[in-house]
VEXRO-732472 format. One record per residue: y negated, x negated, z negated of N, C-alpha, C in turn; residue number from 1. Coordinates in steps of 0.1 Angstrom, whole numbers. Last residue first. Layout:
REM VEXRO-732472
nv: Y&nu: X&nw: Z&cav: Y&cau: X&caw: Z&cv: Y&cu: X&cw: Z&num: NUM
...
//
This chain:
REM VEXRO-732472
nv: -129&nu: 175&nw: 172&cav: -131&cau: 165&caw: 180&cv: -126&cu: 165&cw: 193&num: 200
nv: -112&nu: 187&nw: 152&cav: -124&cau: 195&caw: 161&cv: -129&cu: 189&cw: 171&num: 199
nv: -103&nu: 171&nw: 141&cav: -91&cau: 180&caw: 145&cv: -101&cu: 187&cw: 156&num: 198
nv: -118&nu: 158&nw: 121&cav: -113&cau: 150&caw: 136&cv: -105&cu: 158&cw: 140&num: 197
nv: -125&nu: 176&nw: 105&cav: -138&cau: 174&caw: 114&cv: -128&cu: 166&cw: 125&num: 196
nv: -101&nu: 178&nw: 90&cav: -105&cau: 189&caw: 96&cv: -117&cu: 186&cw: 107&num: 195
nv: -101&nu: 153&nw: 79&cav: -87&cau: 154&caw: 87&cv: -94&cu: 167&cw: 96&num: 194
nv: -121&nu: 153&nw: 61&cav: -122&cau: 144&caw: 74&cv: -113&cu: 147&cw: 83&num: 193
nv: -116&nu: 171&nw: 44&cav: -127&cau: 173&caw: 54&cv: -128&cu: 166&cw: 64&num: 192
nv: -91&nu: 159&nw: 33&cav: -90&cau: 171&caw: 40&cv: -102&cu: 175&cw: 51&num: 191
nv: -108&nu: 138&nw: 18&cav: -96&cau: 136&caw: 29&cv: -96&cu: 147&cw: 40&num: 190
nv: -121&nu: 151&nw: 0&cav: -126&cau: 145&caw: 11&cv: -119&cu: 143&cw: 23&num: 189
nv: -99&nu: 164&nw: -15&cav: -111&cau: 171&caw: -9&cv: -116&cu: 165&cw: 2&num: 188
nv: -89&nu: 141&nw: -24&cav: -79&cau: 149&caw: -15&cv: -91&cu: 159&cw: -9&num: 187
nv: -110&nu: 112&nw: -23&cav: -103&cau: 124&caw: -31&cv: -98&cu: 132&cw: -23&num: 186
nv: -111&nu: 78&nw: -28&cav: -108&cau: 90&caw: -19&cv: -105&cu: 100&cw: -25&num: 185
nv: -127&nu: 48&nw: -37&cav: -126&cau: 64&caw: -41&cv: -121&cu: 71&cw: -30&num: 184
nv: -127&nu: 17&nw: -50&cav: -129&cau: 26&caw: -37&cv: -122&cu: 40&cw: -43&num: 183
nv: -139&nu: -14&nw: -62&cav: -133&cau: -3&caw: -66&cv: -137&cu: 9&cw: -52&num: 182
nv: -135&nu: -47&nw: -58&cav: -145&cau: -39&caw: -53&cv: -135&cu: -22&cw: -55&num: 181
nv: -131&nu: -71&nw: -84&cav: -125&cau: -61&caw: -74&cv: -136&cu: -53&cw: -70&num: 180
nv: -124&nu: -105&nw: -88&cav: -135&cau: -94&caw: -90&cv: -132&cu: -84&cw: -81&num: 179
nv: -92&nu: -113&nw: -106&cav: -103&cau: -114&caw: -94&cv: -114&cu: -103&cw: -97&num: 178
nv: -74&nu: -114&nw: -127&cav: -73&cau: -124&caw: -115&cv: -82&cu: -123&cw: -107&num: 177
nv: -85&nu: -94&nw: -147&cav: -82&cau: -109&caw: -151&cv: -82&cu: -119&cw: -138&num: 176
nv: -115&nu: -78&nw: -131&cav: -103&cau: -79&caw: -136&cv: -97&cu: -90&cw: -138&num: 175
nv: -145&nu: -65&nw: -131&cav: -138&cau: -77&caw: -134&cv: -124&cu: -75&cw: -140&num: 174
nv: -156&nu: -43&nw: -101&cav: -153&cau: -46&caw: -117&cv: -146&cu: -59&cw: -120&num: 173
nv: -184&nu: -29&nw: -84&cav: -173&cau: -40&caw: -85&cv: -171&cu: -42&cw: -101&num: 172
nv: -183&nu: 7&nw: -80&cav: -187&cau: -7&caw: -87&cv: -178&cu: -19&cw: -84&num: 171
nv: -171&nu: 18&nw: -53&cav: -176&cau: 24&caw: -64&cv: -184&cu: 9&cw: -68&num: 170
nv: -171&nu: 37&nw: -20&cav: -171&cau: 23&caw: -26&cv: -179&cu: 26&cw: -38&num: 169
nv: -148&nu: 61&nw: -6&cav: -164&cau: 59&caw: -13&cv: -164&cu: 47&cw: -23&num: 168
nv: -132&nu: 57&nw: 26&cav: -131&cau: 58&caw: 11&cv: -145&cu: 55&cw: 6&num: 167
nv: -130&nu: 61&nw: 51&cav: -138&cau: 70&caw: 47&cv: -136&cu: 70&cw: 30&num: 166
nv: -117&nu: 43&nw: 67&cav: -110&cau: 52&caw: 62&cv: -119&cu: 64&cw: 53&num: 165
nv: -137&nu: 23&nw: 70&cav: -133&cau: 30&caw: 81&cv: -124&cu: 43&cw: 77&num: 164
nv: -138&nu: 12&nw: 45&cav: -149&cau: 21&caw: 49&cv: -146&cu: 28&cw: 62&num: 163
nv: -115&nu: 2&nw: 43&cav: -117&cau: 11&caw: 34&cv: -129&cu: 21&cw: 41&num: 162
nv: -115&nu: -21&nw: 63&cav: -108&cau: -8&caw: 64&cv: -111&cu: 3&cw: 57&num: 161
nv: -136&nu: -34&nw: 52&cav: -141&cau: -31&caw: 64&cv: -129&cu: -17&cw: 66&num: 160
nv: -122&nu: -44&nw: 29&cav: -135&cau: -35&caw: 27&cv: -138&cu: -28&cw: 40&num: 159
nv: -103&nu: -58&nw: 43&cav: -100&cau: -51&caw: 33&cv: -111&cu: -38&cw: 32&num: 158
nv: -119&nu: -81&nw: 52&cav: -112&cau: -71&caw: 59&cv: -107&cu: -59&cw: 54&num: 157
nv: -133&nu: -91&nw: 29&cav: -142&cau: -85&caw: 39&cv: -133&cu: -77&cw: 48&num: 156
nv: -125&nu: -99&nw: 0&cav: -116&cau: -97&caw: 12&cv: -124&cu: -86&cw: 20&num: 155
nv: -139&nu: -104&nw: -23&cav: -145&cau: -113&caw: -11&cv: -134&cu: -109&cw: 2&num: 154
nv: -128&nu: -83&nw: -39&cav: -143&cau: -82&caw: -36&cv: -149&cu: -91&cw: -26&num: 153
nv: -96&nu: -76&nw: -38&cav: -104&cau: -86&caw: -39&cv: -118&cu: -84&cw: -32&num: 152
nv: -94&nu: -35&nw: -40&cav: -93&cau: -51&caw: -35&cv: -100&cu: -62&cw: -39&num: 151
nv: -86&nu: -9&nw: -54&cav: -93&cau: -20&caw: -58&cv: -91&cu: -35&cw: -53&num: 150
nv: -85&nu: 24&nw: -52&cav: -78&cau: 10&caw: -45&cv: -86&cu: -2&cw: -53&num: 149
nv: -71&nu: 56&nw: -56&cav: -79&cau: 44&caw: -61&cv: -76&cu: 29&cw: -57&num: 148
nv: -71&nu: 90&nw: -48&cav: -67&cau: 76&caw: -45&cv: -76&cu: 64&cw: -49&num: 147
nv: -67&nu: 120&nw: -64&cav: -77&cau: 110&caw: -59&cv: -70&cu: 97&cw: -57&num: 146
nv: -48&nu: 139&nw: -71&cav: -59&cau: 145&caw: -62&cv: -71&cu: 136&cw: -59&num: 145
nv: -14&nu: 146&nw: -79&cav: -23&cau: 137&caw: -76&cv: -35&cu: 141&cw: -69&num: 144
nv: 5&nu: 166&nw: -86&cav: -7&cau: 161&caw: -93&cv: -15&cu: 156&cw: -89&num: 143
nv: 30&nu: 151&nw: -66&cav: 27&cau: 162&caw: -75&cv: 16&cu: 158&cw: -83&num: 142
nv: 22&nu: 135&nw: -38&cav: 28&cau: 131&caw: -49&cv: 24&cu: 145&cw: -61&num: 141
nv: 7&nu: 137&nw: -14&cav: 17&cau: 147&caw: -14&cv: 23&cu: 147&cw: -26&num: 140
nv: -10&nu: 119&nw: -15&cav: -14&cau: 132&caw: -18&cv: -3&cu: 142&cw: -21&num: 139
nv: 7&nu: 98&nw: -4&cav: 0&cau: 97&caw: -17&cv: -4&cu: 112&cw: -24&num: 138
nv: 11&nu: 108&nw: 21&cav: 22&cau: 105&caw: 14&cv: 18&cu: 105&cw: 0&num: 137
nv: -15&nu: 107&nw: 33&cav: -9&cau: 118&caw: 32&cv: 4&cu: 120&cw: 22&num: 136
nv: -20&nu: 80&nw: 31&cav: -29&cau: 89&caw: 22&cv: -21&cu: 102&cw: 22&num: 135
nv: -2&nu: 68&nw: 48&cav: 1&cau: 66&caw: 37&cv: -7&cu: 76&cw: 25&num: 134
nv: -12&nu: 82&nw: 72&cav: 2&cau: 82&caw: 67&cv: 4&cu: 81&cw: 52&num: 133
nv: -37&nu: 66&nw: 74&cav: -37&cau: 82&caw: 73&cv: -22&cu: 85&cw: 67&num: 132
nv: -28&nu: 40&nw: 77&cav: -35&cau: 45&caw: 63&cv: -33&cu: 60&cw: 63&num: 131
nv: -17&nu: 42&nw: 104&cav: -10&cau: 37&caw: 91&cv: -16&cu: 45&cw: 77&num: 130
nv: -40&nu: 46&nw: 118&cav: -33&cau: 56&caw: 116&cv: -21&cu: 55&cw: 104&num: 129
nv: -54&nu: 21&nw: 113&cav: -59&cau: 34&caw: 109&cv: -52&cu: 45&cw: 107&num: 128
nv: -33&nu: 3&nw: 126&cav: -37&cau: 3&caw: 109&cv: -44&cu: 16&cw: 105&num: 127
nv: -32&nu: 6&nw: 155&cav: -24&cau: 13&caw: 143&cv: -29&cu: 13&cw: 130&num: 126
nv: -51&nu: -3&nw: 174&cav: -54&cau: 9&caw: 166&cv: -43&cu: 16&cw: 156&num: 125
nv: -21&nu: -18&nw: 192&cav: -31&cau: -14&caw: 193&cv: -40&cu: -1&cw: 182&num: 124
nv: 1&nu: -37&nw: 182&cav: 1&cau: -22&caw: 181&cv: -14&cu: -16&cw: 178&num: 123
nv: 17&nu: -67&nw: 193&cav: 5&cau: -59&caw: 190&cv: 8&cu: -46&cw: 191&num: 122
nv: 41&nu: -79&nw: 171&cav: 37&cau: -77&caw: 187&cv: 26&cu: -68&cw: 183&num: 121
nv: 45&nu: -91&nw: 146&cav: 51&cau: -95&caw: 159&cv: 52&cu: -91&cw: 171&num: 120
nv: 21&nu: -98&nw: 125&cav: 22&cau: -91&caw: 136&cv: 34&cu: -98&cw: 143&num: 119
nv: 29&nu: -99&nw: 91&cav: 25&cau: -106&caw: 102&cv: 29&cu: -99&cw: 114&num: 118
nv: 26&nu: -67&nw: 71&cav: 34&cau: -80&caw: 78&cv: 26&cu: -85&cw: 87&num: 117
nv: -1&nu: -59&nw: 49&cav: 5&cau: -56&caw: 65&cv: 13&cu: -69&cw: 68&num: 116
nv: -1&nu: -46&nw: 20&cav: 0&cau: -58&caw: 26&cv: 8&cu: -54&cw: 40&num: 115
nv: -18&nu: -25&nw: -5&cav: -13&cau: -25&caw: 10&cv: -12&cu: -39&cw: 14&num: 114
nv: -19&nu: -3&nw: -34&cav: -18&cau: -18&caw: -27&cv: -12&cu: -16&cw: -17&num: 113
nv: -31&nu: 22&nw: -51&cav: -24&cau: 15&caw: -43&cv: -26&cu: 0&cw: -37&num: 112
nv: -31&nu: 48&nw: -78&cav: -38&cau: 37&caw: -72&cv: -27&cu: 31&cw: -60&num: 111
nv: -41&nu: 80&nw: -86&cav: -32&cau: 73&caw: -79&cv: -33&cu: 60&cw: -71&num: 110
nv: -55&nu: 106&nw: -107&cav: -56&cau: 92&caw: -100&cv: -43&cu: 87&cw: -97&num: 109
nv: -49&nu: 126&nw: -129&cav: -47&cau: 127&caw: -113&cv: -48&cu: 117&cw: -104&num: 108
nv: -54&nu: 115&nw: -151&cav: -40&cau: 115&caw: -148&cv: -37&cu: 116&cw: -136&num: 107
nv: -81&nu: 86&nw: -147&cav: -77&cau: 103&caw: -149&cv: -63&cu: 105&cw: -144&num: 106
nv: -105&nu: 60&nw: -158&cav: -94&cau: 65&caw: -149&cv: -89&cu: 81&cw: -154&num: 105
nv: -134&nu: 53&nw: -156&cav: -130&cau: 64&caw: -164&cv: -118&cu: 69&cw: -156&num: 104
nv: -126&nu: 18&nw: -155&cav: -134&cau: 28&caw: -151&cv: -128&cu: 41&cw: -156&num: 103
nv: -113&nu: -2&nw: -165&cav: -124&cau: -6&caw: -159&cv: -134&cu: 6&cw: -154&num: 102
nv: -87&nu: 5&nw: -174&cav: -96&cau: 1&caw: -186&cv: -111&cu: -2&cw: -179&num: 101
nv: -76&nu: 7&nw: -149&cav: -75&cau: 21&caw: -157&cv: -85&cu: 17&cw: -169&num: 100
nv: -64&nu: -19&nw: -143&cav: -77&cau: -12&caw: -135&cv: -81&cu: 0&cw: -144&num: 99
nv: -41&nu: -23&nw: -158&cav: -54&cau: -28&caw: -165&cv: -67&cu: -23&cw: -157&num: 98
nv: -25&nu: 10&nw: -161&cav: -26&cau: -5&caw: -155&cv: -39&cu: -11&cw: -158&num: 97
nv: -20&nu: 35&nw: -167&cav: -12&cau: 26&caw: -173&cv: -13&cu: 11&cw: -166&num: 96
nv: -38&nu: 47&nw: -152&cav: -40&cau: 48&caw: -169&cv: -31&cu: 38&cw: -173&num: 95
nv: -33&nu: 45&nw: -126&cav: -43&cau: 36&caw: -131&cv: -47&cu: 38&cw: -148&num: 94
nv: 3&nu: 39&nw: -115&cav: -8&cau: 49&caw: -123&cv: -21&cu: 42&cw: -129&num: 93
nv: 8&nu: 29&nw: -81&cav: 8&cau: 28&caw: -96&cv: -2&cu: 40&cw: -103&num: 92
nv: 23&nu: 19&nw: -52&cav: 13&cau: 27&caw: -59&cv: 16&cu: 25&cw: -73&num: 91
nv: 24&nu: -6&nw: -26&cav: 27&cau: -1&caw: -38&cv: 19&cu: 8&cw: -44&num: 90
nv: 38&nu: -17&nw: 4&cav: 32&cau: -10&caw: 0&cv: 36&cu: -5&cw: -17&num: 89
nv: 44&nu: -40&nw: 33&cav: 46&cau: -37&caw: 18&cv: 35&cu: -30&cw: 11&num: 88
nv: 49&nu: -31&nw: 66&cav: 42&cau: -35&caw: 55&cv: 50&cu: -33&cw: 40&num: 87
nv: 71&nu: -29&nw: 86&cav: 57&cau: -30&caw: 89&cv: 49&cu: -35&cw: 76&num: 86
nv: 104&nu: -36&nw: 97&cav: 94&cau: -35&caw: 86&cv: 79&cu: -39&cw: 91&num: 85
nv: 119&nu: -14&nw: 122&cav: 110&cau: -29&caw: 118&cv: 101&cu: -26&cw: 105&num: 84
nv: 125&nu: 12&nw: 126&cav: 136&cau: 2&caw: 122&cv: 130&cu: -11&cw: 117&num: 83
nv: 102&nu: 23&nw: 133&cav: 112&cau: 24&caw: 144&cv: 122&cu: 11&cw: 139&num: 82
nv: 88&nu: 8&nw: 109&cav: 83&cau: 18&caw: 120&cv: 94&cu: 16&cw: 129&num: 81
nv: 84&nu: 14&nw: 74&cav: 93&cau: 10&caw: 84&cv: 87&cu: 16&cw: 96&num: 80
nv: 74&nu: -1&nw: 42&cav: 68&cau: 8&caw: 53&cv: 76&cu: 3&cw: 67&num: 79
nv: 87&nu: -5&nw: 12&cav: 86&cau: -11&caw: 25&cv: 80&cu: 3&cw: 34&num: 78
nv: 72&nu: -3&nw: -21&cav: 80&cau: 5&caw: -9&cv: 79&cu: -5&cw: 0&num: 77
nv: 71&nu: 1&nw: -57&cav: 69&cau: -9&caw: -42&cv: 78&cu: -1&cw: -33&num: 76
nv: 53&nu: 16&nw: -85&cav: 64&cau: 17&caw: -74&cv: 59&cu: 12&cw: -64&num: 75
nv: 50&nu: 24&nw: -117&cav: 44&cau: 14&caw: -105&cv: 56&cu: 12&cw: -99&num: 74
nv: 59&nu: 40&nw: -138&cav: 43&cau: 40&caw: -133&cv: 38&cu: 33&cw: -124&num: 73
nv: 82&nu: 34&nw: -149&cav: 81&cau: 46&caw: -141&cv: 65&cu: 47&cw: -137&num: 72
nv: 94&nu: -1&nw: -142&cav: 85&cau: 8&caw: -148&cv: 86&cu: 22&cw: -139&num: 71
nv: 113&nu: -20&nw: -129&cav: 119&cau: -11&caw: -141&cv: 109&cu: -2&cw: -147&num: 70
nv: 99&nu: -27&nw: -107&cav: 109&cau: -16&caw: -105&cv: 114&cu: -11&cw: -116&num: 69
nv: 85&nu: -48&nw: -119&cav: 77&cau: -37&caw: -111&cv: 88&cu: -22&cw: -113&num: 68
nv: 105&nu: -64&nw: -124&cav: 99&cau: -61&caw: -135&cv: 93&cu: -48&cw: -130&num: 67
nv: 114&nu: -70&nw: -97&cav: 122&cau: -63&caw: -105&cv: 118&cu: -55&cw: -118&num: 66
nv: 88&nu: -80&nw: -89&cav: 91&cau: -69&caw: -83&cv: 103&cu: -63&cw: -93&num: 65
nv: 87&nu: -107&nw: -101&cav: 78&cau: -96&caw: -104&cv: 81&cu: -82&cw: -99&num: 64
nv: 112&nu: -118&nw: -97&cav: 110&cau: -114&caw: -111&cv: 97&cu: -103&cw: -110&num: 63
nv: 107&nu: -123&nw: -69&cav: 119&cau: -116&caw: -70&cv: 114&cu: -110&cw: -86&num: 62
nv: 84&nu: -143&nw: -74&cav: 83&cau: -130&caw: -66&cv: 93&cu: -119&cw: -68&num: 61
nv: 103&nu: -164&nw: -87&cav: 89&cau: -159&caw: -92&cv: 89&cu: -143&cw: -87&num: 60
nv: 122&nu: -169&nw: -66&cav: 125&cau: -163&caw: -80&cv: 116&cu: -155&cw: -85&num: 59
nv: 102&nu: -180&nw: -46&cav: 111&cau: -168&caw: -45&cv: 114&cu: -162&cw: -57&num: 58
nv: 74&nu: -189&nw: -62&cav: 87&cau: -194&caw: -58&cv: 93&cu: -181&cw: -55&num: 57
nv: 36&nu: -186&nw: -53&cav: 50&cau: -184&caw: -62&cv: 62&cu: -187&cw: -55&num: 56
nv: 16&nu: -191&nw: -41&cav: 19&cau: -202&caw: -45&cv: 33&cu: -200&cw: -55&num: 55
nv: 7&nu: -169&nw: -30&cav: 9&cau: -178&caw: -21&cv: 17&cu: -191&cw: -29&num: 54
nv: 3&nu: -143&nw: -45&cav: 13&cau: -150&caw: -48&cv: 17&cu: -162&cw: -39&num: 53
nv: -21&nu: -126&nw: -39&cav: -19&cau: -135&caw: -54&cv: -8&cu: -142&cw: -55&num: 52
nv: -34&nu: -116&nw: -21&cav: -21&cau: -107&caw: -28&cv: -19&cu: -116&cw: -40&num: 51
nv: -51&nu: -133&nw: -5&cav: -58&cau: -120&caw: -17&cv: -44&cu: -111&cw: -28&num: 50
nv: -33&nu: -145&nw: 8&cav: -39&cau: -148&caw: -3&cv: -45&cu: -143&cw: -12&num: 49
nv: -19&nu: -139&nw: 32&cav: -17&cau: -130&caw: 21&cv: -25&cu: -135&cw: 8&num: 48
nv: -22&nu: -161&nw: 50&cav: -30&cau: -149&caw: 52&cv: -29&cu: -138&cw: 39&num: 47
nv: -5&nu: -182&nw: 40&cav: -20&cau: -182&caw: 37&cv: -29&cu: -168&cw: 39&num: 46
nv: 25&nu: -167&nw: 28&cav: 17&cau: -169&caw: 38&cv: 2&cu: -171&cw: 34&num: 45
nv: 38&nu: -151&nw: 7&cav: 33&cau: -167&caw: 6&cv: 28&cu: -175&cw: 18&num: 44
nv: 43&nu: -128&nw: 12&cav: 35&cau: -129&caw: 3&cv: 29&cu: -143&cw: 2&num: 43
nv: 62&nu: -129&nw: 38&cav: 50&cau: -123&caw: 37&cv: 38&cu: -126&cw: 27&num: 42
nv: 85&nu: -140&nw: 23&cav: 81&cau: -145&caw: 39&cv: 65&cu: -143&cw: 37&num: 41
nv: 88&nu: -124&nw: 1&cav: 87&cau: -136&caw: -1&cv: 79&cu: -145&cw: 9&num: 40
nv: 102&nu: -100&nw: 18&cav: 88&cau: -101&caw: 9&cv: 83&cu: -116&cw: 6&num: 39
nv: 124&nu: -113&nw: 27&cav: 113&cau: -108&caw: 37&cv: 99&cu: -106&cw: 28&num: 38
nv: 139&nu: -121&nw: 5&cav: 136&cau: -131&caw: 14&cv: 122&cu: -126&cw: 25&num: 37
nv: 139&nu: -96&nw: -12&cav: 133&cau: -106&caw: -15&cv: 128&cu: -118&cw: -5&num: 36
nv: 154&nu: -74&nw: -6&cav: 146&cau: -76&caw: 2&cv: 137&cu: -88&cw: -1&num: 35
nv: 175&nu: -71&nw: -24&cav: 179&cau: -70&caw: -10&cv: 170&cu: -75&cw: -2&num: 34
nv: 161&nu: -74&nw: -49&cav: 175&cau: -82&caw: -46&cv: 178&cu: -83&cw: -30&num: 33
nv: 145&nu: -51&nw: -48&cav: 139&cau: -66&caw: -49&cv: 150&cu: -75&cw: -45&num: 32
nv: 138&nu: -28&nw: -25&cav: 151&cau: -33&caw: -33&cv: 148&cu: -49&cw: -35&num: 31
nv: 115&nu: -3&nw: -22&cav: 116&cau: -17&caw: -21&cv: 132&cu: -20&cw: -30&num: 30
nv: 122&nu: 28&nw: -6&cav: 119&cau: 19&caw: -18&cv: 124&cu: 6&cw: -12&num: 29
nv: 103&nu: 36&nw: 25&cav: 116&cau: 35&caw: 15&cv: 114&cu: 26&cw: 6&num: 28
nv: 88&nu: 56&nw: 48&cav: 86&cau: 48&caw: 37&cv: 98&cu: 49&cw: 29&num: 27
nv: 86&nu: 54&nw: 84&cav: 92&cau: 60&caw: 71&cv: 87&cu: 50&cw: 61&num: 26
nv: 78&nu: 68&nw: 117&cav: 74&cau: 57&caw: 102&cv: 81&cu: 64&cw: 93&num: 25
nv: 86&nu: 64&nw: 147&cav: 91&cau: 71&caw: 137&cv: 88&cu: 62&cw: 124&num: 24
nv: 60&nu: 61&nw: 173&cav: 74&cau: 59&caw: 168&cv: 74&cu: 67&cw: 156&num: 23
nv: 34&nu: 58&nw: 187&cav: 38&cau: 45&caw: 182&cv: 56&cu: 49&cw: 178&num: 22
nv: 34&nu: 82&nw: 203&cav: 28&cau: 70&caw: 210&cv: 33&cu: 58&cw: 201&num: 21
nv: 31&nu: 102&nw: 174&cav: 33&cau: 102&caw: 189&cv: 27&cu: 88&cw: 195&num: 20
nv: 51&nu: 95&nw: 148&cav: 37&cau: 91&caw: 154&cv: 37&cu: 92&cw: 167&num: 19
nv: 67&nu: 113&nw: 121&cav: 66&cau: 111&caw: 136&cv: 55&cu: 106&cw: 142&num: 18
nv: 73&nu: 105&nw: 91&cav: 65&cau: 110&caw: 100&cv: 66&cu: 106&cw: 114&num: 17
nv: 84&nu: 105&nw: 54&cav: 90&cau: 101&caw: 72&cv: 78&cu: 110&cw: 80&num: 16
nv: 92&nu: 92&nw: 24&cav: 81&cau: 99&caw: 33&cv: 84&cu: 96&cw: 48&num: 15
nv: 116&nu: 81&nw: 14&cav: 104&cau: 86&caw: 4&cv: 97&cu: 96&cw: 13&num: 14
nv: 149&nu: 78&nw: 19&cav: 134&cau: 77&caw: 28&cv: 129&cu: 86&cw: 16&num: 13
nv: 172&nu: 54&nw: 12&cav: 166&cau: 67&caw: 7&cv: 153&cu: 64&cw: 16&num: 12
nv: 188&nu: 36&nw: 38&cav: 181&cau: 35&caw: 29&cv: 173&cu: 49&cw: 26&num: 11
nv: 197&nu: 35&nw: 65&cav: 207&cau: 42&caw: 55&cv: 201&cu: 41&cw: 44&num: 10
nv: 180&nu: 18&nw: 81&cav: 185&cau: 30&caw: 85&cv: 192&cu: 40&cw: 74&num: 9
nv: 181&nu: -7&nw: 66&cav: 170&cau: 3&caw: 64&cv: 173&cu: 16&cw: 66&num: 8
nv: 206&nu: -16&nw: 75&cav: 205&cau: -12&caw: 60&cv: 193&cu: -2&cw: 60&num: 7
nv: 197&nu: -22&nw: 103&cav: 210&cau: -10&caw: 100&cv: 210&cu: -6&cw: 86&num: 6
nv: 181&nu: -40&nw: 101&cav: 174&cau: -27&caw: 107&cv: 186&cu: -16&cw: 99&num: 5
nv: 188&nu: -58&nw: 70&cav: 188&cau: -55&caw: 85&cv: 182&cu: -43&cw: 87&num: 4
nv: 170&nu: -80&nw: 46&cav: 176&cau: -64&caw: 49&cv: 175&cu: -66&cw: 63&num: 3
nv: 184&nu: -111&nw: 35&cav: 173&cau: -103&caw: 42&cv: 179&cu: -90&cw: 47&num: 2
nv: 196&nu: -122&nw: 6&cav: 197&cau: -119&caw: 18&cv: 186&cu: -110&cw: 22&num: 1
//
């Protein structure tokens, strides 16, 4: 079944923030058995080709997220804006992921993946603001001081987003399923950016 707005309203909130002009943002845990229709709809579209699941069945996608749900090192969430699911958001521990074998990973690192839902209405300039909220959440995780991303090196849109969010681009690495562009954002770097923006 798909999850209704009412169901999202009662689901545990991992992070919440009021965004003036946009609404109430919440990060909630993904529940594979309840959210599979929604997630499969998102990941099976051609626009999500870099997510790597366009050819997978509903059952295969559910199995992947049930496996992730069984891990202590990988987590999947939905991002909700005023009751509407807006994005699929995942975090992971690079030391316990293949990406951690491709660069000098640290215990203090946290990795992320983000898939925006197909737009149902225009929300101008929202993506950078969403990224800021997700970064705030990740730096609220105890002991984490650097965010790692590794989008497909061919994903020009994702690379533009990284640069707009002030990630420092690292080397291109080879993972089993793709050539990936490493990107890094430190807590100190993010705090400096926030301080500079507040004085403008």
